[in-house]
One Martini backbone bead per residue (centre of mass of N, CA, C, O) as a GRO file, in nm:
protein
  299
    1MET     BB    1   2.106  -0.024   3.277
    2LYS     BB    2   2.130   0.163   3.030
    3ARG     BB    3   2.068   0.419   3.182
    4TYR     BB    4   2.327   0.416   3.356
    5ILE     BB    5   2.518   0.449   3.125
    6ILE     BB    6   2.427   0.722   3.019
    7PHE     BB    7   2.476   0.874   3.289
    8ALA     BB    8   2.790   0.826   3.297
    9ILE     BB    9   2.835   0.985   3.037
   10CYS     BB   10   2.735   1.253   3.134
   11VAL     BB   11   2.921   1.298   3.363
   12MET     BB   12   3.177   1.299   3.198
   13LEU     BB   13   3.106   1.552   3.018
   14ALA     BB   14   3.058   1.753   3.274
   15SER     BB   15   3.351   1.676   3.457
   16ASN     BB   16   3.565   1.589   3.251
   17ALA     BB   17   3.850   1.637   3.047
   18TRP     BB   18   3.848   1.351   2.861
   19SER     BB   19   3.585   1.475   2.747
   20GLN     BB   20   3.363   1.575   2.526
   21GLN     BB   21   3.158   1.883   2.498
   22LEU     BB   22   3.178   1.907   2.185
   23ALA     BB   23   3.044   1.864   1.897
   24THR     BB   24   3.065   1.632   1.644
   25ALA     BB   25   3.123   1.519   1.298
   26SER     BB   26   3.139   1.321   1.015
   27LEU     BB   27   3.060   1.597   0.824
   28TYR     BB   28   3.252   1.846   0.914
   29ASP     BB   29   3.363   1.957   0.621
   30GLN     BB   30   3.052   2.058   0.537
   31TYR     BB   31   3.023   2.301   0.772
   32GLY     BB   32   3.299   2.450   0.800
   33PHE     BB   33   3.310   2.620   1.128
   34LEU     BB   34   3.271   2.410   1.361
   35HIS     BB   35   3.606   2.423   1.469
   36ASN     BB   36   3.668   2.706   1.299
   37PRO     BB   37   3.631   3.052   1.271
   38ALA     BB   38   3.842   3.104   1.019
   39THR     BB   39   3.630   2.963   0.807
   40ALA     BB   40   3.464   3.179   0.767
   41GLY     BB   41   3.396   3.256   0.433
   42SER     BB   42   3.583   3.047   0.244
   43ASP     BB   43   3.368   3.018   0.001
   44LYS     BB   44   3.275   3.319  -0.102
   45HIS     BB   45   2.984   3.250   0.016
   46GLY     BB   46   2.666   3.158   0.093
   47VAL     BB   47   2.546   2.960   0.375
   48ILE     BB   48   2.310   2.693   0.446
   49GLY     BB   49   2.196   2.471   0.722
   50ALA     BB   50   2.145   2.121   0.830
   51SER     BB   51   2.139   1.872   1.117
   52TYR     BB   52   2.128   1.514   1.216
   53ARG     BB   53   2.210   1.319   1.510
   54SER     BB   54   2.233   0.960   1.588
   55MET     BB   55   2.306   0.756   1.876
   56TRP     BB   56   2.247   0.466   2.003
   57SER     BB   57   1.934   0.365   1.966
   58GLY     BB   58   1.939   0.103   2.185
   59ILE     BB   59   1.945   0.334   2.393
   60ASP     BB   60   1.832   0.498   2.649
   61GLY     BB   61   1.914   0.831   2.591
   62SER     BB   62   2.051   0.895   2.343
   63PRO     BB   63   2.227   1.074   2.143
   64GLN     BB   64   2.124   1.413   2.018
   65THR     BB   65   2.183   1.623   1.719
   66THR     BB   66   2.113   1.970   1.647
   67LEU     BB   67   2.188   2.173   1.336
   68VAL     BB   68   2.226   2.526   1.257
   69PHE     BB   69   2.375   2.683   0.968
   70GLY     BB   70   2.593   2.983   0.868
   71SER     BB   71   2.729   3.193   0.603
   72ALA     BB   72   2.942   3.480   0.511
   73TYR     BB   73   3.079   3.714   0.249
   74LEU     BB   74   3.276   4.023   0.255
   75GLU     BB   75   3.461   4.127   0.007
   76LYS     BB   76   3.533   4.437   0.063
   77MET     BB   77   3.630   4.340   0.372
   78LYS     BB   78   3.724   4.051   0.421
   79LEU     BB   79   3.475   3.896   0.546
   80GLY     BB   80   3.362   3.639   0.786
   81LEU     BB   81   3.043   3.500   0.863
   82GLY     BB   82   2.901   3.307   1.146
   83GLY     BB   83   2.669   3.044   1.251
   84TYR     BB   84   2.521   2.847   1.525
   85ILE     BB   85   2.263   2.610   1.629
   86TYR     BB   86   2.207   2.404   1.920
   87ASN     BB   87   2.110   2.050   2.013
   88ASP     BB   88   2.194   1.851   2.297
   89VAL     BB   89   2.103   1.506   2.382
   90THR     BB   90   2.158   1.324   2.710
   91GLY     BB   91   1.946   1.208   2.852
   92PRO     BB   92   1.935   1.435   3.136
   93THR     BB   93   2.086   1.605   2.926
   94LYS     BB   94   2.129   1.961   2.808
   95ARG     BB   95   2.241   2.153   2.503
   96THR     BB   96   2.211   2.500   2.436
   97GLY     BB   97   2.316   2.706   2.150
   98ILE     BB   98   2.541   2.975   2.035
   99GLN     BB   99   2.752   3.051   1.754
  100MET     BB  100   2.997   3.316   1.666
  101ALA     BB  101   3.168   3.413   1.364
  102TYR     BB  102   3.493   3.576   1.294
  103ALA     BB  103   3.673   3.658   0.980
  104TYR     BB  104   3.999   3.751   0.854
  105HIS     BB  105   4.105   3.795   0.514
  106ILE     BB  106   4.420   3.718   0.357
  107PRO     BB  107   4.573   3.767   0.079
  108MET     BB  108   4.728   3.557  -0.167
  109GLU     BB  109   4.867   3.356  -0.366
  110ASN     BB  110   4.671   3.190  -0.577
  111ASP     BB  111   4.397   3.265  -0.419
  112ALA     BB  112   4.487   3.270  -0.140
  113THR     BB  113   4.417   3.240   0.231
  114PHE     BB  114   4.452   3.410   0.540
  115SER     BB  115   4.301   3.346   0.863
  116ILE     BB  116   4.125   3.513   1.132
  117GLY     BB  117   3.953   3.405   1.436
  118LEU     BB  118   3.644   3.441   1.617
  119GLU     BB  119   3.453   3.347   1.912
  120ALA     BB  120   3.113   3.317   2.029
  121ARG     BB  121   2.953   3.176   2.333
  122LEU     BB  122   2.618   3.049   2.405
  123GLN     BB  123   2.497   2.843   2.692
  124GLN     BB  124   2.279   2.573   2.796
  125TYR     BB  125   2.264   2.394   3.082
  126SER     BB  126   2.083   2.088   3.165
  127ILE     BB  127   1.864   1.907   3.393
  128ASP     BB  128   1.672   1.601   3.472
  129LYS     BB  129   1.566   1.537   3.785
  130ILE     BB  130   1.369   1.300   3.740
  131LYS     BB  131   1.578   1.120   3.590
  132LEU     BB  132   1.790   1.118   3.822
  133GLN     BB  133   1.616   1.014   4.064
  134GLN     BB  134   1.570   0.727   3.948
  135SER     BB  135   1.905   0.668   3.979
  136LEU     BB  136   1.993   0.832   4.274
  137GLY     BB  137   1.798   0.969   4.432
  138SER     BB  138   1.683   1.217   4.656
  139GLY     BB  139   1.986   1.264   4.818
  140ASP     BB  140   2.134   1.401   4.600
  141PRO     BB  141   2.315   1.692   4.552
  142VAL     BB  142   2.242   1.759   4.269
  143LEU     BB  143   1.935   1.810   4.320
  144ASN     BB  144   1.993   2.087   4.493
  145GLY     BB  145   2.050   2.240   4.243
  146ASP     BB  146   2.055   2.346   3.952
  147SER     BB  147   1.907   2.291   3.626
  148LYS     BB  148   2.046   2.562   3.525
  149LYS     BB  149   2.306   2.700   3.284
  150PHE     BB  150   2.458   2.999   3.197
  151LYS     BB  151   2.716   3.034   2.935
  152GLY     BB  152   3.028   3.177   2.838
  153ASP     BB  153   3.238   3.199   2.553
  154ALA     BB  154   3.554   3.136   2.361
  155GLY     BB  155   3.767   3.178   2.050
  156PHE     BB  156   4.035   3.057   1.827
  157GLY     BB  157   4.179   3.108   1.485
  158ILE     BB  158   4.344   2.952   1.203
  159ALA     BB  159   4.382   2.970   0.829
  160TYR     BB  160   4.424   2.790   0.519
  161ASN     BB  161   4.308   2.880   0.165
  162GLY     BB  162   4.324   2.703  -0.102
  163LYS     BB  163   4.269   2.541  -0.398
  164ASN     BB  164   4.347   2.241  -0.250
  165PHE     BB  165   4.463   2.350   0.025
  166LYS     BB  166   4.389   2.284   0.378
  167ALA     BB  167   4.417   2.456   0.700
  168GLY     BB  168   4.400   2.435   1.072
  169ALA     BB  169   4.366   2.616   1.394
  170SER     BB  170   4.207   2.570   1.730
  171VAL     BB  171   4.017   2.720   2.016
  172SER     BB  172   3.796   2.631   2.276
  173GLN     BB  173   3.697   2.746   2.570
  174LEU     BB  174   3.909   2.955   2.702
  175ILE     BB  175   3.762   3.030   2.990
  176GLN     BB  176   3.649   2.799   3.153
  177SER     BB  177   3.372   2.777   3.272
  178LYS     BB  178   3.163   2.725   3.533
  179LEU     BB  179   2.899   2.524   3.657
  180ASN     BB  180   2.792   2.420   3.951
  181PHE     BB  181   2.567   2.199   4.031
  182TYR     BB  182   2.663   2.154   4.300
  183LYS     BB  183   2.506   2.105   4.637
  184GLY     BB  184   2.697   2.090   4.945
  185ASN     BB  185   2.927   1.950   5.193
  186LEU     BB  186   3.089   1.821   4.986
  187THR     BB  187   3.397   1.744   4.813
  188PRO     BB  188   3.463   1.744   4.494
  189ASN     BB  189   3.686   1.586   4.282
  190GLU     BB  190   3.538   1.741   4.050
  191GLU     BB  191   3.530   2.000   3.820
  192ALA     BB  192   3.275   2.176   3.668
  193ARG     BB  193   3.350   2.258   3.325
  194LEU     BB  194   3.483   2.435   3.052
  195TYR     BB  195   3.685   2.286   2.830
  196ARG     BB  196   3.948   2.282   2.638
  197HIS     BB  197   3.972   2.287   2.265
  198TYR     BB  198   4.166   2.127   2.025
  199TYR     BB  199   4.236   2.203   1.668
  200LEU     BB  200   4.335   1.993   1.379
  201HIS     BB  201   4.324   2.068   1.017
  202GLY     BB  202   4.288   1.898   0.684
  203SER     BB  203   4.323   1.922   0.315
  204TYR     BB  204   4.311   1.760  -0.013
  205LYS     BB  205   4.267   1.825  -0.365
  206TRP     BB  206   4.240   1.565  -0.608
  207ASN     BB  207   4.282   1.561  -0.961
  208VAL     BB  208   4.245   1.303  -1.148
  209ASP     BB  209   4.034   1.441  -1.350
  210GLY     BB  210   3.778   1.607  -1.513
  211ASN     BB  211   3.557   1.436  -1.299
  212THR     BB  212   3.762   1.356  -1.058
  213THR     BB  213   3.779   1.358  -0.695
  214ILE     BB  214   4.016   1.353  -0.408
  215THR     BB  215   3.956   1.405  -0.044
  216PRO     BB  216   4.161   1.427   0.195
  217ASN     BB  217   4.109   1.411   0.567
  218VAL     BB  218   4.169   1.574   0.885
  219LEU     BB  219   4.124   1.534   1.266
  220PHE     BB  220   4.214   1.690   1.559
  221ILE     BB  221   4.161   1.622   1.924
  222TYR     BB  222   4.229   1.812   2.222
  223LEU     BB  223   4.258   1.736   2.569
  224PRO     BB  224   4.355   1.768   2.868
  225ASN     BB  225   4.410   1.459   2.998
  226ALA     BB  226   4.386   1.334   2.698
  227PRO     BB  227   4.345   1.166   2.441
  228MET     BB  228   4.399   1.168   2.119
  229GLU     BB  229   4.191   1.257   1.851
  230PHE     BB  230   4.089   1.081   1.543
  231GLN     BB  231   4.002   1.199   1.206
  232GLY     BB  232   3.993   1.006   0.889
  233GLY     BB  233   3.980   1.049   0.520
  234ALA     BB  234   3.785   1.012   0.205
  235ARG     BB  235   3.663   1.177  -0.089
  236VAL     BB  236   3.451   1.108  -0.369
  237GLU     BB  237   3.409   1.307  -0.673
  238HIS     BB  238   3.150   1.335  -0.943
  239LYS     BB  239   3.082   1.600  -1.142
  240GLU     BB  240   2.941   1.752  -0.903
  241LEU     BB  241   2.702   1.538  -0.814
  242PHE     BB  242   2.858   1.302  -0.643
  243TRP     BB  243   2.940   1.132  -0.323
  244TRP     BB  244   3.196   0.943  -0.142
  245GLY     BB  245   3.296   0.784   0.182
  246LEU     BB  246   3.588   0.707   0.400
  247ALA     BB  247   3.625   0.662   0.767
  248LEU     BB  248   3.808   0.726   1.078
  249ARG     BB  249   3.767   0.669   1.438
  250ALA     BB  250   3.961   0.634   1.674
  251ARG     BB  251   3.861   0.376   1.880
  252GLN     BB  252   3.552   0.364   1.750
  253SER     BB  253   3.496   0.413   1.413
  254TRP     BB  254   3.327   0.379   1.112
  255MET     BB  255   3.277   0.575   0.804
  256ILE     BB  256   2.986   0.610   0.586
  257SER     BB  257   2.941   0.812   0.286
  258ALA     BB  258   2.700   1.029   0.115
  259GLY     BB  259   2.615   1.233  -0.187
  260VAL     BB  260   2.422   1.523  -0.341
  261HIS     BB  261   2.405   1.741  -0.614
  262ILE     BB  262   2.187   2.022  -0.684
  263HIS     BB  263   2.281   2.245  -0.905
  264LYS     BB  264   2.534   2.303  -0.703
  265LYS     BB  265   2.367   2.399  -0.435
  266PHE     BB  266   2.226   2.132  -0.334
  267THR     BB  267   2.285   1.933  -0.038
  268ILE     BB  268   2.301   1.577   0.035
  269GLY     BB  269   2.392   1.406   0.344
  270TYR     BB  270   2.531   1.077   0.460
  271SER     BB  271   2.601   0.895   0.763
  272PHE     BB  272   2.758   0.582   0.872
  273ASP     BB  273   2.818   0.439   1.196
  274ILE     BB  274   3.059   0.194   1.310
  275TYR     BB  275   3.089   0.058   1.615
  276SER     BB  276   3.330  -0.064   1.888
  277THR     BB  277   3.341   0.204   2.071
  278PRO     BB  278   3.172   0.131   2.361
  279LEU     BB  279   3.035  -0.034   2.152
  280SER     BB  280   2.907  -0.304   1.979
  281VAL     BB  281   2.813  -0.450   1.685
  282TYR     BB  282   2.627  -0.664   1.856
  283ASP     BB  283   2.465  -0.436   1.939
  284ASN     BB  284   2.176  -0.281   1.955
  285GLY     BB  285   2.203   0.024   1.819
  286SER     BB  286   2.540   0.102   1.779
  287ASN     BB  287   2.491   0.323   1.580
  288ALA     BB  288   2.513   0.598   1.337
  289HIS     BB  289   2.320   0.894   1.228
  290GLU     BB  290   2.375   1.130   0.938
  291ILE     BB  291   2.209   1.441   0.828
  292MET     BB  292   2.253   1.668   0.559
  293LEU     BB  293   2.189   2.015   0.476
  294ARG     BB  294   2.274   2.223   0.181
  295TYR     BB  295   2.304   2.581   0.080
  296ASP     BB  296   2.445   2.749  -0.200
  297PHE     BB  297   2.501   3.103  -0.294
  298LEU     BB  298   2.527   3.098  -0.615
  299LYS     BB  299   2.584   3.266  -0.932
   0.00000   0.00000   0.00000
């Protein structure tokens, strides 16, 4: 039964506009330009990192996402460059791709910048027909189609990066490329395509004293014909050595996170998500774990 639940989630991700098709993260604010290409290079130095996220381990075929990311800043040209490679597996479906970001930074007063960014995305969607056949049977029209689809898409974003306040807005999958896995005589009710994702994010760094800072952050995600998704919380950092945070993903989960900075360059972060929907805290393996490694090329 659990295998069928995961398959249902996969179908929604591939076919309907109201489900997210692009991966998000509990520690998204540590990744830089994950949702907005305009923030590439906003740290004004090189960054490289990797992360792994596992959800609902108690269910066979639960989502697992691996991500490798990096960015650089060309000071003389005022350009930010970034990119990430990802592998997202859920049951019989897998998404593997690369995203490349380009941002132009316009200097403003008080060392702030306003940036405009573009992204290019190339991804491969694939389905495991053997796993699907176990659930659907050999006569399902989806099994007559291709097992892999290569698609390209693009995105756009703007961002403001000040000393303490940061904000931005972006849209991904502008082209809305079609997937068309189905091949048969019937007319499907839903068209499988890459739907646009709209993002709005912001954060404010509050210096409590000479040793401690508190950084509230918010993220809104919107897809047409879908409920607005909200993720917000705060991170407390002490002496630039370690941090901890608490956040809420509306109607889904609470997130508890912690991390440590080694020599101000190497960061290790961990997040534990406690889900209430679509799984209950009483279900075995209903939580999520996320670990992130990041290195900042500071002078």
